[in-house]
N, C-alpha and C positions, 0 to 999 in steps of 0.2 A: 597732182589731184586738181580738181573743178575744186569753183567754189565755195560751192553746197555743200560738197563734203567737207569742206576744212569745218564748216559752221556745225558743223555735227557732231565734229571731235570734242568741242570741249560741253562741260555740263553748267549746271548755272555756278555761282560765286556761294557758297554754299553760308557764309558768314562774310559779309562783304564788311571794309570798314568805314566805308565813306557810302551812302542811297543822296540819291541829289533827283528829286521827285518833281514833277511838274504843276503846278496849284491851280492851274485852268485859265489863270490868270494873265493873259499875250505873255513877257518874258520870267514871270517870278518865278521862283523854286524852293522849295525844303529842302533841308539838308540836314544832312540826320549822318554828324562822324561818332558815333559809341554812343553816351547816352549824353550827348550834346546836339545841340540842334539851332542849327542854321536858317540864314536865307541871303537869298540869292536875288537880283537882276537889274537891268535894265534899267539907264535914267529914258523919264515922260521922255524924250527929245527922240530920242532912241526907240520908241513907241515898249517899256516898257512901263512899269509903275511903281518903277523907280523904292521900292522895299526891300528894297538891300543894296549890296555892294555887287558891282559887277563884277562876273569870273577874275578878269583880272584884275582887281583890289584886291580878292579871294589868294588869286596866286602873287601881286608881291606882302601883301598880310606874309600869307605862310615865310613869303623869305623872311621877312622882317622878323618877325619871332624870332625864327631860328636862329635867322643870324644874333638878333640880343642874347641870348638865350647860350649862348658859343662863346661867344665875345666873352659873357660873366662868367659861364660855366671855367673858364682858363685864368679868370684874373682872379675870382676865389682861389682853387687851384698851387696858385703861385703868393697867393697872400700879396696882393696887390690891393695899392689902394683905387678900387675902381665906384661912387659911389651912383652912378645910374648912366642907363645906355639910353639914348634916344636912337630909331631910327629912322629915315623921311626915303622913302621909296615914289622912284614917277619910271614910268609904263609907258614908251611913247614907238612908232615905228617910224623907220631912218630909209635913205636911200645908202644901198652899199657902198658906191659910190664916194659917196658926200664920210663917208669914216677909215678914218687915217686907219686908225689902232684895230684895226676887221680884217680878215683877211678874204673873208670874203667880197669882190669889186662886182659881183653884180645883181638884181632884183631888191627887195623889201628887206631888213633886216628888224629884230625887233631891241629895241635896247630898251634896260631895266639900268636905271641912278640910285645910287644908292649911299647917303649921308650919313655918317655914326655922329654922334654930337655926348662925348665919355667925360664922365662930368668926375673928379675928385684929384686927388694932387699926384696924378699922374705921372711920369719923367716922357721926354720926348721918347724916347729909344718905347716906353710898355705901350707907347696911343704910336707909335709907328706897326710892335708886333701886334698889335689884337688888331688894329685895322688887316693887316695880313691875315691874322684869323679868322678875320668877319669872309673873309674870304671860301677856305674853307668846312664852311656849315655845312650836314649835308644837304638842304635846300641848294643850296648854292651850286654845290657836288652835282646833284640830281638834271638842273635846269643847262648846265653848261655839259651831262651826255648825251651822250644817244637817246633816245628813249624810244622803246618798244612797244606801242600799248597794240592791244587786242581787244580788240571787238568783233560782239557775235548776239544772233538773236537768241530769246528764248520762244 
């Protein structure tokens, strides 16, 4: 099948979950997610207007929020004394050969570092289990899976 034929087999997404629209000012974007309005941009040093978080900051935000929600839900269901959760994240790119725990040994890899701060009188076993549960949040699982992104023009 020719590429032009592939485009024609897709119709418009009639009810999108998220819409991102350029404002026409550099890289600035207006994002509508349901009834929520967000923005995204790049820093001025990168040619943006710094009117919102970068796309990678938004990606880390999704992972941080999902991690906190998942850990909190798990603790509440078990009536554990978790009083608060802070998730700190950082994205970087590293050379694969410098990553001792990675299977891939060539090229550049994306690395996300995630630190959880759990407050409340938790046992060491509870804290360890909550760290394990953090790795099972849906966004974490999505980021670690193969992702099939389909794109087409309308």
